[in-house]
C-alpha positions as CSV (number, residue, x, y, z in Angstrom):
1,M,-29.1,-0.7,-23.8
2,G,-28.7,-2.9,-26.7
3,L,-30.2,-0.6,-29.4
4,T,-28.6,-0.4,-32.8
5,P,-28.4,3.1,-34.3
6,A,-31.1,2.2,-36.8
7,E,-33.4,1.1,-34.0
8,F,-32.7,4.2,-32.0
9,D,-33.5,6.4,-35.0
10,D,-36.9,4.7,-35.4
11,L,-38.0,5.4,-31.8
12,T,-40.0,8.5,-30.8
13,P,-38.8,10.3,-27.6
14,A,-41.7,8.8,-25.6
15,E,-40.9,5.3,-26.8
16,F,-37.2,5.8,-26.0
17,F,-38.0,7.0,-22.5
18,A,-40.3,4.0,-21.9
19,F,-37.6,1.7,-23.2
20,A,-35.0,3.4,-21.0
21,D,-37.3,3.1,-18.0
22,G,-37.9,-0.6,-18.6
23,Y,-34.1,-1.1,-19.0
24,L,-33.5,0.6,-15.7
25,K,-36.1,-1.4,-13.9
26,N,-34.6,-4.6,-15.3
27,A,-31.2,-3.6,-14.1
28,E,-32.5,-2.8,-10.7
29,N,-34.2,-6.2,-10.5
30,E,-31.0,-8.0,-11.6
31,Q,-29.1,-6.1,-8.9
32,E,-31.7,-7.0,-6.2
33,M,-31.5,-10.7,-7.3
34,A,-27.7,-10.6,-7.0
35,K,-28.0,-9.1,-3.5
36,M,-30.4,-12.0,-2.5
37,R,-28.0,-14.6,-3.9
38,I,-25.1,-13.0,-2.0
39,Y,-27.1,-12.8,1.2
40,S,-28.2,-16.5,0.9
41,L,-24.6,-17.6,0.3
42,A,-23.4,-15.5,3.3
43,C,-26.1,-17.0,5.5
44,A,-25.1,-20.6,4.5
45,I,-21.4,-19.9,5.0
46,R,-21.8,-18.0,8.3
47,T,-24.1,-20.7,9.8
48,A,-21.9,-23.5,8.6
49,I,-18.6,-22.1,9.8
50,W,-19.4,-20.0,12.9
51,G,-22.9,-21.1,13.8
52,K,-24.0,-17.5,14.2
53,R,-27.2,-15.9,13.1
54,M,-27.2,-13.4,10.2
55,P,-28.8,-10.1,10.4
56,Q,-32.1,-9.8,8.5
57,Y,-31.9,-9.1,4.8
58,D,-33.8,-5.8,5.2
59,Q,-31.2,-4.6,7.7
60,M,-28.3,-5.6,5.6
61,F,-29.6,-4.1,2.3
62,A,-31.8,-1.2,3.5
63,K,-33.1,0.9,0.6
64,Q,-32.0,4.5,0.6
65,K,-34.8,7.0,0.9
66,Q,-35.6,9.0,-2.2
67,K,-34.6,12.6,-1.9
68,E,-37.4,15.1,-1.9
69,Q,-37.8,17.4,-4.8
70,M,-36.7,20.9,-3.9
71,T,-39.3,23.6,-4.3
72,D,-38.6,26.9,-6.1
73,E,-38.8,28.8,-2.8
74,A,-36.3,26.4,-1.2
75,M,-34.0,26.7,-4.2
76,Y,-34.2,30.5,-4.0
77,Q,-33.3,30.4,-0.2
78,V,-30.2,28.3,-1.0
79,C,-29.2,30.7,-3.7
80,E,-29.6,33.6,-1.3
81,A,-27.5,31.9,1.3
82,L,-24.7,31.1,-1.2
83,C,-24.8,34.6,-2.5
84,R,-24.4,36.0,1.1
85,A,-21.7,33.4,1.9
86,Y,-19.6,34.5,-1.1
87,G,-19.9,38.2,-0.4
88,G,-22.7,39.0,-2.9
89,K,-25.7,41.1,-2.3
90,I,-29.3,39.9,-2.7
91,E,-30.2,42.9,-4.9
92,D,-27.2,41.9,-7.1
93,Y,-28.7,38.4,-7.3
94,N,-32.1,39.7,-8.2
95,N,-30.5,41.6,-11.1
96,G,-28.6,38.4,-12.2
97,N,-25.2,39.7,-11.1
98,C,-24.5,37.5,-8.2
């Protein structure tokens, strides 16, 4: 991230997380710009060589959906299912033995 140890020591946790968030967003923007340059170059090459149309940018670089946060109840159900799958008993799980 480009921080020296002294700069890191001077940051509070909130400042560090804000800095890290900005760094991540900057990296994502750079990656998106690289994809756009690649797509533009591919369009030019494909059109010049084969005379075919390119698929739309959004189809080529579709964003992945964010995974939904798992609720406590859903996590508990997964744990119960794993406990049963590996031969444990639910009462054992409730006592922390599964």
